[in-house]
C-alpha positions in Angstrom: 0.0 0.0 0.0 1.3 3.4 -0.9 2.5 5.8 1.8 -0.3 8.1 2.8 -3.1 5.9 1.6 -5.7 4.8 4.0 -6.6 1.2 4.4 -10.2 0.4 3.4 -12.6 0.1 6.4 -13.7 -3.3 7.3 -17.1 -4.1 5.9 -16.8 -1.8 2.9 -17.6 -3.3 -0.5 -16.3 -2.6 -4.1 -19.2 -2.4 -6.6 -19.4 -2.4 -10.4 -22.3 -1.6 -12.7 -21.9 -2.3 -16.5 -25.3 -1.8 -18.0 -24.5 -2.6 -21.6 -22.9 -5.6 -23.3 -19.5 -5.1 -24.9 -17.5 -6.5 -27.7 -16.6 -9.4 -27.8 -20.1 -10.8 -27.3 -18.9 -12.9 -24.4 -18.8 -9.8 -22.3 -22.3 -9.4 -20.9 -24.0 -6.6 -19.1 -23.5 -7.2 -15.4 -23.1 -6.0 -11.9 -20.6 -7.1 -9.3 -19.9 -6.7 -5.7 -16.8 -7.7 -3.7 -17.2 -7.9 0.0 -14.6 -9.6 2.3 -13.5 -12.8 0.6 -16.6 -13.0 -1.7 -17.3 -11.7 -5.1 -20.8 -11.9 -6.6 -21.5 -11.4 -10.4 -25.0 -10.7 -11.5 -25.6 -11.0 -15.3 -28.5 -8.9 -16.4 -29.2 -10.6 -19.7 -30.3 -13.9 -18.1 -30.4 -13.2 -14.3 -27.5 -15.6 -13.6 -25.6 -15.2 -10.3 -22.0 -16.3 -9.8 -20.4 -16.3 -6.4 -16.8 -16.9 -5.7 -14.6 -17.1 -2.6 -11.5 -15.2 -3.8 -9.4 -16.3 -0.9 -9.8 -19.9 -1.8 -10.5 -19.6 -5.6 -8.7 -16.5 -7.0 -9.2 -17.8 -10.6 -13.0 -17.9 -10.1 -13.3 -21.5 -11.2 -16.0 -22.7 -8.7 -19.3 -21.0 -8.7 -20.7 -21.2 -5.1 -24.1 -19.5 -5.8 -26.0 -22.7 -5.5 -24.0 -24.0 -2.5 -24.2 -20.7 -0.6 -27.6 -19.2 -1.6 -27.9 -17.0 1.5 -24.5 -15.4 0.8 -25.4 -14.9 -2.9 -28.9 -13.4 -2.0 -27.4 -11.1 0.6 -24.8 -9.7 -1.8 -27.3 -9.4 -4.5 -29.6 -7.4 -2.2 -26.7 -5.1 -1.3 -25.9 -4.6 -5.0 -29.5 -3.7 -5.7 -29.7 -1.3 -2.8 -26.6 0.4 -4.0 -27.9 0.7 -7.6 -31.2 2.2 -6.3 -29.3 4.7 -4.1 -27.6 6.0 -7.3 -30.8 6.0 -9.3 -29.3 3.7 -12.0 -31.5 2.5 -14.8 -31.4 -1.2 -15.6 -30.8 -2.3 -19.2 -33.9 -3.2 -21.2 -34.3 -5.3 -24.3 -34.1 -3.4 -27.6 -37.2 -4.5 -29.6 -35.3 -3.6 -32.9 -32.3 -5.8 -32.1 -31.6 -8.4 -34.7 -29.0 -10.9 -33.6 -28.3 -12.0 -37.2 -27.2 -8.5 -38.1 -25.5 -7.6 -34.8 -22.0 -8.1 -36.0 -22.3 -5.9 -39.1 -20.8 -2.4 -39.3 -23.3 0.1 -40.6 -22.9 3.3 -42.7 -24.7 6.2 -41.1 -25.1 7.8 -44.5 -26.5 4.9 -46.5 -28.1 3.0 -43.5 -26.7 -0.2 -45.0 -23.9 -2.6 -44.0 -20.4 -1.7 -45.0 
């Protein structure tokens, strides 16, 4: 830790809110919270939760959400409370989205694929 920096208070959490999917398509819209040894990922596209104990599983290989549902639900509730306190808007489905054309680059002038 750098000189002059304060150590984080016990019980504080690191939070992340990424409301849109990114390229490559494997990067989904999601929220995350890290509290103590645990990290929870909430994927907005399908509602999936992933829970990891980073002290024991730094590579995030073993999803504990089903084995530890109370921990997952508690962290999910904290994440939701934080989002509401910021007034964030959750992503919604675009009714004009066409997954078959999603990878195409479009010309703004011609409104056709390049």
